[in-house]
C-alpha atoms as one frame of an Amber mdcrd trajectory, in Angstrom:
protein
   3.570   9.864  24.285   7.202   8.061  24.178   9.733  10.303  23.400  12.276
  10.452  20.626  15.126   8.320  22.627  12.483   5.908  24.012  10.397   5.383
  21.108  13.935   5.117  19.222  16.041   3.064  21.170  19.865   3.385  19.591
  22.105   0.609  20.364  25.724   2.025  20.216  27.284   1.108  16.984  29.654
  -2.023  16.981  28.544  -2.564  20.512  27.642  -6.308  21.198  24.026  -5.545
  20.589  24.103  -5.521  17.345  24.967  -8.044  14.821  27.721  -6.974  11.615
  26.229  -7.259   8.327  29.319  -7.081   6.163  28.542  -5.523   2.293  31.589
  -4.558   0.046  33.935  -5.639   3.092  33.029  -3.126   5.665  30.155  -3.119
   7.779  27.283  -1.345   6.481  24.241  -2.450   8.522  23.983  -3.816  11.909
  20.871  -5.572  13.031  20.183  -6.329  17.174  20.780  -9.692  17.665  17.833
 -10.349  20.625  14.790  -9.362  18.108  12.576 -11.624  16.043  12.010  -9.693
  12.835  12.682 -10.204   9.396  15.637  -8.118   8.345  15.449  -5.606   5.280
  17.801  -6.018   2.404  20.545  -3.656   1.539  21.703  -2.745  -1.523  25.679
  -2.823  -1.282  26.498  -0.785  -4.689  28.276   2.491  -4.878  25.682   5.507
  -4.228  25.379   7.853  -7.177  26.270  11.269  -7.841  28.257  13.501  -5.681
  28.924  13.684  -1.825  29.483  16.863   0.534  32.593  17.478   1.148  33.050
  15.957   4.530  30.212  13.344   3.901  30.451  10.227   5.601  28.065   7.396
   5.174  26.607   6.566   8.456  25.985   3.509   9.280  22.542   1.320   9.185
  20.822   0.080  12.426  17.918  -1.660  12.059  15.753  -1.752  15.115  12.216
  -3.086  15.680   9.316  -1.025  15.222   8.426   1.701  18.444   5.268  -0.296
  19.899   2.971   3.024  18.627   4.236   2.280  14.789   3.773  -1.415  15.275
  -0.191  -1.060  13.981   1.286  -0.040  10.374   2.270  -3.443  10.247  -0.927
  -4.703   9.765  -1.204  -1.939   7.029   1.814  -2.641   5.278   3.404  -5.595
   3.823   6.496  -4.700   5.430   7.869  -2.236   8.021  11.312  -1.364   8.841
  12.892   0.670  11.614  16.784   2.200  11.090  19.348   4.306  13.094  21.265
   5.948  10.552  23.453   8.172  12.203  21.485  10.916  14.414  18.662  10.340
  11.664  15.584   7.363  11.919  14.149   5.804   8.567  10.806   4.031   8.682
  10.875   2.153   5.484   7.546   0.388   4.800   5.480  -1.360   1.501   1.729
   0.202   1.416  -1.371  -0.511  -0.545  -1.098   1.848  -3.365  -4.266   4.073
  -5.310  -3.322   1.488  -8.390  -3.409  -1.220  -6.725  -0.677  -3.244  -5.473
   2.207  -2.090  -3.391   4.663   1.325  -3.204   7.269   1.738  -1.078   7.459
   4.212   1.353  10.606   5.517   3.033  10.574   8.285   5.735  13.395   9.633
   7.073  13.586  12.116   9.761  16.373  13.777  12.382  15.236  15.195  15.424
  17.134  18.922  15.037  17.267  19.896  11.337  15.919  18.719   7.846  17.875
  15.514   6.587  20.675  16.394   4.365  20.984  15.370   0.758  23.741  12.589
   1.216  21.367  11.249   4.108  18.417  11.226   1.676  19.733   9.692  -1.491
  22.001   7.212   0.529  18.931   5.946   2.725  16.943   5.769  -0.613  19.770
   3.770  -2.519  20.677   1.271   0.267  17.038   0.510   1.213  15.501   0.967
  -1.757  17.735  -0.161  -4.312  19.265   1.174  -7.782  16.045   0.507  -9.851
  13.064   1.705  -8.402  11.924   5.356  -9.083  11.288   7.177  -5.901   9.836
  10.771  -5.693  10.065  13.530  -2.567   6.130  14.734  -3.235   5.658  18.565
  -2.910   1.639  18.515  -2.341  -0.625  21.467  -3.843  -0.521  24.197  -0.774
  -4.201  23.404   0.366  -2.898  19.846   0.733  -0.145  20.083   2.645   0.448
  18.970   6.312   3.050  19.704   8.850   2.535  18.974  12.193   5.671  20.093
  14.119   6.396  16.686  15.593   7.168  15.960  12.008   8.714  19.444  10.842
  12.177  17.123  10.047  10.726  14.339   7.841  11.180  14.047   4.218   9.209
  11.129   2.683   9.996   9.295  -0.669   7.252   7.245  -2.474   7.714   5.045
  -4.967   6.325   5.265  -8.538   4.873   2.438 -10.297   3.663   1.640 -13.612
   3.235   5.135 -16.092   4.226   7.091 -12.961   7.956   5.771 -13.483   8.116
   5.856 -17.230  10.594   8.527 -18.403  12.387   8.654 -15.064
C-alpha cells in the first residue's frame, strides 16, 4: 500500500507544475498542467456563514486520482482529487439508491479531523450553492471506522424528497 505522500503527490503552491485558474481576481485553484483529465468546475462565490478567526482559504490543486482509487472512476460518473491545504478532497458523482446520480465529497487530513471551515469551504467551492449536502451519522450498529480513515469526513448530496425543506 502506498503512503499518503506517494498516493497524493502535491505540487508546491505556485510551482511551474500547476496552471492557475483565476476566479474572483485571485487564484483559487490550480491544476497540474502535465496531466490529462477533465477539470472540476469551481464555484467562485463567497462562502456563506462565518469563519473562525484567522482562517484563510487554502488553495485547491486538482490532482489525478491515486492509482489505487482509479477503479472508482468506472463506478462513478466523475472522480476528482484535490490537495486543499493539508487536506485531501475526493469528489465523485455516484449511483444513488433512488436512481440517478448523487455527489459524494470526502475530505481528510493526515493528523486531525478537518475543521468546519475546511469542510464548508470545500463543499461550496466544489459543489456550488444550490445543492443540499449532508454529513450522515448512521445508527450505532451501522457505524464503520477503520484507523486508516480516522480523519475522513463524508458529505452526500440529498436528492428529491430528501432535500425538500432544506
